[in-house]
Structures are given as C-alpha cells and as structure tokens.
TORLO-658728 format. One line per field, with one value per residue (C-alpha): residue in one letter; residue number from 1; x, y, z. Coordinates in pm, 1 decimal. Each point is the difference from the previous one (the first is absolute). Example, Ala and Ser with C-alpha at 12.3 -4.5 7.8 and 13.67 -1.06 7.14 Angstrom:
code	a | s $
pos	1 | 2 $
xx	1230.0 | 137.0 $
yy	-450.0 | 344.0 $
zz	780.0 | -66.0 $
This chain:
code	i | y | a | l | d | a | a | n | g | n | l | l | w | k | y | a | t | g | g | y | i | v | g | s | p | a | i | q | n | g | v | l | y | i | g | s | y | d | h | n | i | y | a | l | n | t | t | n | g | e | l | i | w | k | y | t | t | g | g | v | v | s | s | t | a | a | l | a | r | g | y | l | y | i | g | s | a | d | s | n | l | y | t | l | n | a | t | s | g | e | l | v | w | k | y | a | t | g | g | e | v | a | s | s | p | a | l | t | k | w | a | v | m | f | g | s | n | d | g | k | v | y | a | l | d | t | l | t | g | m | l | r | w | s | y | q | t | g | d | k | v | v | s | s | p | a | m | a | h | n | t | l | y | v | g | s | y | d | h | i | v | y | a | f | g | p | a | v | e | n | p | p | p | p | q | v | w | p | i | w | l | l | a | v $
pos	1 | 2 | 3 | 4 | 5 | 6 | 7 | 8 | 9 | 10 | 11 | 12 | 13 | 14 | 15 | 16 | 17 | 18 | 19 | 20 | 21 | 22 | 23 | 24 | 25 | 26 | 27 | 28 | 29 | 30 | 31 | 32 | 33 | 34 | 35 | 36 | 37 | 38 | 39 | 40 | 41 | 42 | 43 | 44 | 45 | 46 | 47 | 48 | 49 | 50 | 51 | 52 | 53 | 54 | 55 | 56 | 57 | 58 | 59 | 60 | 61 | 62 | 63 | 64 | 65 | 66 | 67 | 68 | 69 | 70 | 71 | 72 | 73 | 74 | 75 | 76 | 77 | 78 | 79 | 80 | 81 | 82 | 83 | 84 | 85 | 86 | 87 | 88 | 89 | 90 | 91 | 92 | 93 | 94 | 95 | 96 | 97 | 98 | 99 | 100 | 101 | 102 | 103 | 104 | 105 | 106 | 107 | 108 | 109 | 110 | 111 | 112 | 113 | 114 | 115 | 116 | 117 | 118 | 119 | 120 | 121 | 122 | 123 | 124 | 125 | 126 | 127 | 128 | 129 | 130 | 131 | 132 | 133 | 134 | 135 | 136 | 137 | 138 | 139 | 140 | 141 | 142 | 143 | 144 | 145 | 146 | 147 | 148 | 149 | 150 | 151 | 152 | 153 | 154 | 155 | 156 | 157 | 158 | 159 | 160 | 161 | 162 | 163 | 164 | 165 | 166 | 167 | 168 | 169 | 170 | 171 | 172 | 173 | 174 | 175 | 176 | 177 | 178 | 179 | 180 | 181 | 182 | 183 | 184 $
xx	19746.0 | -174.0 | 7.1 | -277.7 | -54.7 | -282.6 | -137.2 | -39.0 | 87.1 | 299.5 | 281.7 | 293.0 | 220.0 | -11.1 | 230.6 | -5.4 | 75.7 | 63.5 | -335.3 | -354.2 | -69.6 | -289.2 | 91.2 | -63.7 | 286.9 | 123.7 | 129.2 | 212.9 | 242.4 | -17.1 | 61.1 | -247.1 | 47.7 | -158.9 | 41.3 | -24.3 | -57.4 | 359.7 | 108.9 | 122.0 | -81.5 | 47.5 | 63.6 | -79.0 | 32.0 | -358.0 | 100.7 | 150.5 | -42.7 | 372.3 | 115.6 | 158.4 | 60.2 | -127.1 | 9.4 | -48.1 | -191.1 | -39.0 | -360.5 | -289.3 | -68.4 | -374.9 | -1.7 | -35.9 | 286.7 | -36.6 | 239.7 | 112.2 | 309.0 | 210.5 | -87.6 | -206.7 | -185.2 | -132.6 | -87.6 | 103.5 | -114.4 | 332.6 | -163.4 | 193.2 | -88.5 | 277.4 | 112.1 | 209.5 | 165.8 | -240.3 | 280.0 | 258.3 | -204.1 | 239.5 | -136.7 | -40.4 | -156.9 | -241.1 | -227.1 | -87.5 | -355.0 | -141.6 | -179.3 | -30.5 | -35.3 | -248.6 | -150.0 | 100.7 | 140.9 | -156.7 | 229.3 | -5.1 | 285.3 | 133.6 | -131.4 | -45.0 | -299.4 | -100.0 | -150.2 | 148.8 | -126.9 | 112.6 | -317.5 | 173.5 | -22.6 | 344.9 | 119.1 | 371.6 | 213.9 | 31.4 | 371.5 | 135.8 | -247.6 | -27.2 | -331.6 | -220.3 | -296.4 | -187.5 | -347.2 | -105.9 | -329.4 | -190.7 | 128.5 | 230.9 | 7.3 | 22.9 | -192.6 | 188.9 | -43.9 | -135.5 | 57.0 | -269.0 | -28.8 | 292.0 | -172.7 | 129.9 | -263.1 | 80.6 | -196.5 | 89.4 | -104.2 | -170.8 | -282.6 | 76.1 | 94.9 | 234.5 | 39.2 | 309.8 | 45.3 | 80.6 | 293.4 | 155.3 | 220.0 | 312.1 | 66.1 | -142.8 | -218.0 | 118.7 | -298.1 | -195.4 | -354.3 | -273.8 | -228.9 | -280.3 | -66.7 | -252.7 | -86.3 | -96.3 $
yy	25076.6 | -323.7 | -160.7 | -251.0 | -246.2 | 148.5 | -344.8 | -141.6 | 272.0 | -187.9 | 207.8 | 29.2 | 225.1 | 280.6 | 285.4 | 197.2 | 372.3 | 190.6 | 179.7 | 26.7 | -5.4 | 216.6 | 67.3 | -242.2 | -189.4 | 104.6 | -285.4 | 15.6 | -241.8 | -257.2 | 252.1 | 110.1 | 350.6 | 100.2 | 268.5 | -59.5 | 189.9 | -94.4 | 283.6 | -242.1 | -73.3 | -365.7 | -176.5 | -373.0 | -283.4 | -103.2 | -365.2 | -66.9 | 317.7 | 60.0 | 355.3 | 160.9 | 340.6 | 228.3 | 381.1 | 195.2 | 329.9 | 246.2 | -95.4 | -241.0 | -117.6 | -41.5 | 107.8 | -257.2 | 10.8 | 90.3 | -152.2 | 122.6 | -32.5 | -163.5 | 246.1 | -39.8 | 306.4 | -9.1 | 243.7 | 1.3 | 160.6 | 186.1 | 239.8 | -132.9 | -166.7 | -247.8 | -121.4 | -315.6 | -213.7 | -296.0 | -250.1 | 113.3 | 198.1 | 293.9 | 350.9 | 188.4 | 313.0 | 108.5 | 301.2 | 164.0 | 124.9 | 181.6 | -306.4 | -376.2 | -171.8 | -284.4 | 52.0 | -252.3 | 162.5 | 6.7 | -0.4 | 140.7 | -1.4 | 327.5 | 37.9 | -175.9 | 147.6 | -43.9 | 173.9 | 100.6 | 80.0 | 358.1 | 28.4 | 12.4 | -210.3 | -29.3 | -83.3 | -74.6 | -84.1 | -380.7 | 3.0 | 295.4 | 50.6 | 369.1 | 165.3 | 39.9 | 144.7 | -15.9 | 99.4 | 95.1 | -157.1 | 90.4 | -291.6 | -302.3 | -227.6 | -364.3 | -149.5 | -145.4 | 188.1 | -181.8 | 76.3 | -51.1 | 157.2 | 236.9 | 133.8 | -35.1 | -58.3 | 32.4 | 54.0 | 215.5 | 7.0 | 331.1 | -220.2 | 95.6 | -224.4 | 187.2 | -68.4 | 134.9 | -28.4 | -37.3 | 230.5 | -237.1 | -142.1 | 139.6 | 290.8 | 124.8 | 310.7 | 320.0 | -28.6 | -307.9 | 3.5 | -259.6 | -33.2 | -83.0 | -60.7 | -228.0 | 67.6 | -317.8 $
zz	23429.2 | -94.5 | -344.2 | -62.6 | -282.4 | -207.7 | -87.9 | 351.1 | 254.4 | 140.7 | 146.7 | -241.8 | 214.2 | 257.5 | 89.8 | 326.0 | -3.6 | 321.4 | -1.8 | -128.7 | -372.0 | -119.7 | -363.5 | -282.9 | -159.1 | -343.3 | -216.1 | -313.7 | -166.7 | 280.1 | 278.0 | 268.5 | 144.6 | 330.8 | 267.4 | 372.9 | 323.4 | 89.1 | -238.1 | -267.1 | -362.1 | -91.5 | -330.3 | 22.2 | -248.8 | -90.8 | -47.5 | 342.9 | 209.5 | 39.1 | 65.6 | -306.8 | 158.9 | 276.7 | 12.4 | 324.4 | -4.4 | 284.6 | 78.5 | -26.9 | -356.9 | -55.3 | -364.8 | -278.2 | -249.5 | -366.9 | -253.8 | -341.7 | -220.1 | 270.7 | 276.1 | 316.6 | 135.7 | 358.3 | 280.4 | 365.7 | 325.6 | 6.3 | -254.0 | -301.2 | -325.6 | -80.4 | -340.3 | 14.0 | -263.7 | -8.5 | -63.6 | 256.0 | 253.7 | -28.3 | 49.0 | -329.2 | 152.5 | 272.7 | 28.9 | 333.1 | 53.5 | 301.5 | 141.4 | 8.9 | -338.8 | 50.8 | -345.4 | -263.2 | -313.1 | -345.8 | -303.2 | -349.2 | -249.4 | 138.7 | 353.6 | 332.3 | 184.3 | 364.9 | 300.3 | 333.9 | 347.7 | -65.7 | -211.4 | -336.9 | -312.8 | -159.0 | -350.7 | -32.4 | -301.7 | -2.7 | -85.1 | 197.7 | 284.7 | -80.8 | 83.1 | -308.8 | 191.1 | 329.4 | 110.9 | 353.9 | 110.5 | 315.7 | 210.6 | -5.9 | -304.9 | 106.7 | -291.8 | -291.8 | -327.2 | -303.1 | -367.7 | -262.8 | -345.7 | 69.5 | 311.7 | 356.2 | 272.5 | 370.7 | 320.0 | 299.0 | 363.8 | -88.7 | -141.4 | -359.7 | -291.0 | -236.0 | -372.5 | -178.1 | -372.7 | -273.0 | 71.1 | 256.2 | -277.0 | -164.2 | -15.1 | 329.1 | -11.5 | 170.3 | 237.0 | 96.7 | 129.8 | 16.4 | -300.7 | 241.5 | 369.2 | 164.2 | 363.5 | 185.4 $
C-alpha cells in the first residue's frame, strides 16, 4: 500500500502485505481497510501507515470492504462474507456461501448484499448475518452490486444484468425476483 501526498505526489508512507492487493481501499475515520492475497484484512493508520489490526480469513481477499455503523463487511475466497468490528478487527459474524466471494458488498440500512461464485446474489441482515433472501443466477456473480433509487443492480457471468427492487429493503418479501433483466 502506498500513500502519496495529493499536492505533489511525494511518498508519505508504504506498507507491505504478504500478497497481491486487487481490491480498492476503504477509508473511514483515519483508518484504511484493505484485503490481500495473503488471506488477511488489514486496518492501517492513514497518517503514518502503521498497522492497527490484522484479521486472517481462510482464503484470498480480493473484495473491497464496505463500512457502516462501526462494521466492516468483506468477502473472501474461502466462500465467506465476513463482518468485523471496524475498531478492533474482531469477528462479529460470517456467512458461508457455496463459492468464492470476490464481489464487494453493497449496503442498505437493513441488508448487506453481494454475489458469490455459486451463482447467487445474497442479502443478509446487517446486524445478525441471517439470510434475508437469495437469488440464483445462471452463472457465478463476481461483479459488485450497486444500489440506486432503492434498486439493486448486479451482473452475472451468464451475461445478464439483474435489477432487484424496491423490495430489497426491510421487510424482505417472501419471494425475490428481478424487476428486469438485460442480456449483454
């Protein structure tokens, strides 16, 4: 990880993880959060690059973290979505899917939503990690979902862009299906 001075491009600090970094950093309250191919999630001080905490998952972490209300949500190649306390790095809960979670999560007040290589789009309760709903697509879901106007958009390797809404919010519907599909 390299931190550069925005005014002149000079190096402010750098931090070496034990593997590749493919996700984007998430920054909040002076802390930078990043996953690495070394199976770790790192929290670094944005001022000096010092390690605040490190959490080890069971697989490569290529997902970009999402942050809300003191929690960090991030996927791993060990088929889990992890929720960590953003301050301490302690595990709050994790949810096992049927495939790698490279997708970066999208958040609403009530749900954390993401895709998995098992071909499903998942929506979990942000506080408990309980499944609110899932939807099976025709292939793996590596893309990161995006929320706009109470609608969730996500692409799949089946060459379809799915749009779910507005029922993705609380309370969850008994059945979830896309409001439209776009084959690309």
